[in-house]
C-alpha positions in Angstrom: -6.1 -4.6 6.6 -4.8 -1.7 4.6 -2.3 0.6 6.3 -3.0 4.4 6.2 -0.8 6.1 3.6 -0.1 9.8 3.8 2.3 11.7 1.6 3.7 15.2 1.9 4.7 16.3 -1.6 5.5 19.3 -3.8 3.3 19.9 -6.9 6.5 20.5 -9.0 8.5 17.5 -7.8 9.1 14.7 -10.3 9.9 12.2 -7.5 6.6 13.1 -5.8 4.7 12.5 -9.1 6.5 9.2 -9.5 5.4 8.1 -6.0 1.7 9.1 -6.7 1.9 7.2 -10.0 3.3 4.1 -8.2 0.6 4.3 -5.5 -2.1 4.7 -8.2 -0.8 1.7 -10.2 -0.8 -0.4 -7.0 -4.4 0.8 -6.4 -3.5 2.1 -3.0 -5.7 4.7 -1.3 -3.6 7.5 0.0 -3.9 11.1 1.2 -1.4 13.7 0.0 -0.7 17.3 0.6 1.1 19.5 -2.0 2.9 21.6 0.6 4.0 24.3 -2.0 0.4 25.1 -2.8 -0.4 26.0 0.9 -0.1 29.5 2.2 0.7 31.2 5.5 -0.2 29.5 8.7 -1.6 26.4 7.1 1.7 25.8 5.3 3.7 26.4 8.5 1.6 23.9 10.4 2.0 21.2 7.7 5.8 21.8 7.6 6.0 21.3 11.4 4.1 18.0 10.8 6.6 17.0 8.1 9.6 17.7 10.4 8.2 15.3 13.0 8.6 12.5 10.4 11.5 13.9 8.4 13.7 16.5 10.2 15.3 17.5 6.9 11.8 18.4 5.6 12.6 17.0 2.1 10.0 15.7 -0.4 8.4 13.3 -0.9 7.9 12.2 2.7 5.6 9.1 2.7 4.1 7.6 5.9 2.8 4.1 5.5 1.4 2.9 8.9 4.4 3.4 11.2 7.0 3.4 8.4 8.5 6.7 7.1 10.0 6.7 3.6 11.8 9.8 2.2 12.2 10.0 -1.5 11.1 7.7 -4.4 12.2 4.3 -3.2 10.0 1.9 -5.0 11.3 -1.2 -3.3 10.8 0.3 0.2 7.4 1.6 -0.6 6.2 -1.7 -2.0 7.7 -3.5 1.0 5.9 -1.2 3.5 2.7 -1.8 1.6 3.2 -5.6 1.6 3.3 -5.7 -2.2 5.7 -8.0 -4.0 
């Protein structure tokens, strides 16, 4: 069973792009939100969500099932996905 993968990212962040590329290469289905492209209330709501997982509110914040990974940590991401 595939774990749900959600990512909070910034459209300008190189680490965020690296994570997206890694997930694409691993053919993992994921949802992402480029927080910097949101405006007003929508952005505020998403930032509150991010803070629940990552109080520092840094990017990328990746949620794989119950696991939260902050930053581009290829080994941790693959481990959480069950990929060797």
